[in-house]
C-alpha positions in Angstrom: 20.6 15.8 -4.7 19.3 12.6 -2.9 22.0 10.6 -1.2 21.0 7.0 -0.6 23.1 4.4 1.3 22.4 0.8 0.4 22.9 -1.2 3.6 21.5 -4.4 2.2 22.1 -6.4 0.1 25.2 -4.3 -0.9 26.6 -2.8 2.4 28.6 0.3 1.9 27.2 1.4 -1.4 26.4 5.1 -1.5 24.6 6.5 -4.4 24.1 10.2 -5.3 21.3 10.4 -7.8 19.0 12.9 -9.3 15.4 12.0 -9.5 15.5 10.8 -13.0 18.3 8.4 -12.2 16.9 7.3 -8.9 13.7 5.9 -10.4 15.3 3.1 -12.4 17.8 2.5 -9.6 14.8 1.8 -7.2 13.0 -0.1 -9.9 15.9 -2.6 -10.2 16.1 -3.1 -6.5 12.4 -3.6 -5.9 11.7 -6.0 -8.8 10.0 -9.3 -7.7 10.9 -12.5 -9.5 7.3 -13.5 -10.3 4.2 -12.0 -11.9 1.6 -12.5 -9.1 2.3 -11.1 -5.7 1.0 -9.1 -2.8 3.0 -6.3 -1.4 2.3 -4.1 1.7 3.8 -0.6 1.5 3.6 1.5 4.7 5.4 4.3 6.4 5.6 4.2 10.2 7.0 6.3 13.1 9.5 4.9 15.5 6.7 3.6 17.7 5.0 1.8 14.8 2.3 4.4 14.3 1.3 4.7 10.6 -0.2 8.2 10.8 0.9 11.5 12.2 -1.1 13.8 14.5 -3.3 15.0 11.7 -4.5 11.4 11.0 -2.7 11.0 7.7 0.7 9.7 6.7 1.9 13.1 5.3 3.7 14.1 8.4 5.8 10.9 8.3 6.7 11.1 4.6 9.9 12.5 3.3 13.2 11.7 1.6 12.8 9.2 -1.2 9.6 7.8 0.2 7.3 9.3 -2.5 9.6 8.2 -5.3 9.6 4.7 -3.9 5.8 4.7 -3.6 5.5 5.6 -7.3 7.9 2.8 -8.3 5.9 0.2 -6.2 2.7 1.4 -7.8 4.3 1.1 -11.2 5.1 -2.5 -10.6 1.5 -3.3 -9.5 -1.8 -3.8 -11.3 -3.8 -2.4 -8.4 -3.4 -0.3 -5.3 -5.5 -1.7 -2.4 -6.6 0.5 0.6 -9.2 0.3 3.3 -12.1 2.7 3.5 -10.6 4.5 6.5 -7.4 5.2 4.6 -9.4 6.6 1.7 -11.3 8.9 4.0 -8.1 10.2 5.7 -5.8 10.4 2.7 -8.2 11.5 -0.1 -6.3 9.5 -2.6 -6.3 10.3 -6.4 -6.4 7.5 -9.0 -2.9 6.2 -9.4 -1.4 7.0 -12.8 -0.2 3.4 -13.5 -2.5 1.2 -11.6 -6.1 0.7 -10.6 -7.4 1.8 -7.2 -9.4 -0.7 -5.1 -11.1 0.3 -1.8 -12.2 -2.4 0.7 -15.2 -1.8 2.9 -17.2 -4.1 5.2 -20.1 -1.8 6.1 -20.4 0.0 2.7 -20.8 3.4 4.4 -18.5 5.2 1.9 -19.0 8.8 1.3 -19.0 9.2 -2.5 -17.1 12.5 -2.1 -14.1 10.7 -0.7 -13.8 8.6 -3.9 -11.5 10.1 -6.6 -13.2 11.4 -9.7 -13.2 9.1 -12.7 -10.2 9.7 -15.1 -10.6 11.2 -18.5 -10.1 7.7 -20.0 -13.0 6.3 -18.0 -11.0 4.6 -15.3 -12.8 4.5 -11.9 -12.1 3.3 -8.4 -13.2 -0.2 -7.6 -15.1 -0.7 -4.3 -14.8 -4.3 -2.8 -17.7 -5.1 -0.4 -19.8 -8.0 0.8 -23.0 -8.9 -1.1 -25.3 -7.6 1.7 -24.2 -4.0 1.3 -23.7 -3.9 -2.4 -27.1 -2.7 -3.6 -27.2 0.3 -1.3 -23.6 1.1 -2.1 -24.2 1.1 -5.8 -27.0 3.6 -5.3 -24.8 5.8 -3.2 -21.7 5.9 -5.4 -23.4 5.9 -8.8 -21.0 6.1 -11.7 -18.1 7.4 -9.5 -16.9 3.8 -8.8 -17.4 0.2 -9.8 -18.8 -1.9 -7.0 -17.3 -5.4 -6.9 -18.9 -8.0 -4.6 -16.5 -10.3 -2.8 -17.3 -13.7 -1.1 -17.9 -13.3 2.6 -16.8 -10.6 5.0 -13.4 -9.1 3.9 -12.6 -8.2 7.4 -12.8 -11.8 8.5 -11.6 -13.4 5.2 -9.1 -11.0 3.6 -8.3 -13.7 1.1 -11.6 -12.7 -0.6 -10.1 -9.4 -1.5 -7.0 -10.9 -3.1 -9.1 -13.6 -4.9 -11.5 -11.0 -6.3 -8.6 -8.8 -7.7 -6.8 -11.8 -9.1 -9.9 -13.1 -10.8 -10.4 -9.7 -12.4 -6.9 -9.9 -14.0 -5.0 -7.9 -11.3 -2.6 -10.4 -9.7 0.1 -7.8 -8.7 -1.3 -6.0 -5.7 0.2 -3.4 -3.4 -1.7 -2.6 -0.2 -1.1 0.9 1.1 -3.0 0.6 4.3 -4.3 1.2 6.7 -2.5 -0.7 9.4 -5.6 -2.8 10.2 -6.1 -4.0 6.6 -2.4 -4.6 6.2 -2.3 -6.6 9.5 -5.1 -8.8 8.4 -3.4 -9.6 5.1 -0.2 -10.4 6.9 -1.9 -12.5 9.6 -3.7 -14.5 6.8 -0.4 -15.3 5.2 -1.3 -13.5 2.0 1.6 -11.0 1.8 4.8 -11.8 -0.1 6.7 -8.7 0.8 6.5 -5.9 3.3 8.1 -2.6 2.3 8.3 -0.5 5.4 9.6 3.1 5.6 10.6 4.1 9.2 10.5 7.8 9.8 12.8 9.4 12.4 9.7 10.8 14.3 7.5 10.0 17.2 3.7 9.9 16.8 1.0 9.2 19.4 -2.5 7.9 19.2 -2.5 6.7 15.6 -3.0 3.1 14.4 0.0 0.9 14.8 1.3 -2.1 12.9 0.2 -5.4 14.2 2.6 -8.2 15.0 4.0 -9.3 11.7 4.6 -13.0 12.5 7.7 -14.6 11.1 10.3 -15.4 10.4 10.5 -12.6 7.9 13.7 -12.2 5.9 15.3 -8.7 5.5 16.3 -8.7 1.8 16.9 -5.0 1.3 17.6 -1.9 3.5 18.2 1.7 2.3 19.0 4.9 4.2 18.7 8.4 2.9 19.9 11.9 4.0 16.6 12.4 6.0 17.6 9.4 8.2 14.6 7.4 7.0 15.1 3.7 6.7 13.5 1.7 3.8 13.3 -2.0 4.7 12.2 -4.7 2.3 11.0 -7.8 4.2 10.3 -11.1 2.4 7.7 -13.5 3.8 8.6 -17.0 4.7 8.8 -19.3 1.7 8.5 -16.4 -0.8 
């Protein structure tokens, strides 16, 4: 049975919960007070690397991390990832949110995109206008190609603006570290939810400087010695 220590905002609280009870407990603690927000949710090794030696986050994941990921997705309209994360992680369509993939070059392999769901839901590919025609030909019906204004690597606000204008104001970015860093640097992120795994990893992408001053508003610890920090951006 998972054992979770709540270090902030209620120091000393220890909770022994089964999975069914843990979900609403996490949901209560990770609720945001407004309906439009951008979250970044990442797992990192002690050195800040966001992938293990196999190039994915699987080797860093454990404890309540997957349950927390599911709850953060449940609170969002759309999960945003970079094309590199899609290639490495081979993501499925989230059950409770849309999936948006950001690409600057448009060189996505259609095989890395998740298959459309039975109800017709497809991944959304966000890209500049100059690569959209070729990308539409490449992916066919497997995804919906959505043009954004400008180069999303230089103006990450274009990604957020496109999703908000399409009726998806609650965004959770799951990486990679480069995309997350750009969103943070541009001042677009309301909250950073960072899992720190008790592991060392070498050679993978690392988190960029997060700026500041961020406010630590929540901190959990579980029996795997993972820490789950919830950082609020200035003025949020």
